[in-house]
C-alpha positions, 0 to 999 in steps of 0.5 A: 911736727915730723917727730909727732907724725913718725910716732903716730905712724909707728903707733898705728903700725904697732896697733895693726899687727895685733889687730891682724892676728886677732882677725886671723884667729877669728877667721875660721876658713883661714885657721882651718887652712892653716891647720891642714897646710901645717899638717902637710908640712909637718908630715913632710918634715917628719918623713925626712927623719922617720917613717913607719916603714921604708916608703920604697921597700917592696914586700910582696908577701904583705901586698894589699893588706888592710889597715892594721897596727903595723900598717895604719893605712894598709899596703899597696899592690907591692906591699909598700906601706901607704902611710910612709909613701904619703908622708914621703910624697908630701916632700915631693909636692912641697919641693915642686910647689916651692921651686915652681912658684918661686921661679914664677914669682921672681921672673913674673913679678919682675916682668910685671913691675917692668911693664907697669913702670915702662908702659907703651910698647914694653908693656904690650910686648910683655903682656902679649908674650904672657898671653901666648904662654898662658895659651899652652896648658901646664900639662902640654908644656910638661909633655913638650919638655918630656919629649925633648929631655925625658920624664922627670920631676925637673921637667915638671918644675920647669913646666909649672915655673914657666906657666907661673911666670905669666900668672904673676906677671899679669897679676903684678902688672895690674896691681902695680898700674893702680899704684902708679896712679896714686898720689904718693907715687906722683909726689915721689916722681915730682920729687925727682925719683926715678922709675926704679926707686919708685918701683922698689920704694913705693910700688912693690911694698904696697902690692906685696900682699897681692903677691903673697896671696897669689903665691899661696893660690899658685902653690895649691895649683902646683901641688895639683898639677904635680899630681896630675903630671905624675899620674900621666907618667911625666912627673916624679919617677920611681922610686920617688914617692908621689901622690899622683903616681900612687893614684895611677898605680892603684886604678887597677885595684879601684873596684876591689881595693879602693882604700889604696886610692882613697888615701893619696886622693885624700892627701891631695884634696886636703892639701889643696883645700888648705892652701886655697883656704889660706889664700882666700883668708889672706885676701880677706884679711889684707883687703881693708874693705873685707876686713871691716866686715869682720 
């Protein structure tokens, strides 16, 4: 009997994977987000080996040139190639997003699981600290760090990471509490398993989809926040290219040369849009109630 159940389970899992891929291919928003995000990642990886021009080379004689075969997106007020800067700026956005979200996810997921498993005063303490942390906007946290250690991409990553800790802790705690009340968890507890074994053996695997969706959305927010911090001068510093700083430097020329602001702004919009579409698509695909409608 046990062998039959095992075979049935494996067959259902095998049938689920193609079904997920089939539904993902039919999900228009998810596929659009995948294309936009894939393009951003491709440009970032390509810029590690090749860009049309050096993204940091200043050629004053070529400043504010319109788009041409030599400079597809034109040049900025310092004669730098805009396309090359956008490609290199994608590196900054991805690095900041990955590290900040990873930092927030590792610590936040751990705290959320701990709060859901222990409950009582432990849960209250973690959630109240989380509430206090979320009372400070990420930009304010970055400014406070800058006041102490100066501007830089490291402080931007720390500010975003600190903010994401509370986001993941609250999200995971809510999802994990629901799992602790399920029958299979109660059965595991009745079988003598401890809180740690139940958390990592039963609770965490069943909320991994929630964490993935939240990480995707937080990645989009991190890219937007990094651009905002660089725009304010507390994020990435020269000569490292940054979409936010490109916007800040182009605002003086917005009325007679708006194209130099259009390209970095468009890069930010499309990148954030792509990640949000992936997050929304994953939520639809992993939620059985929404999946049945498709």
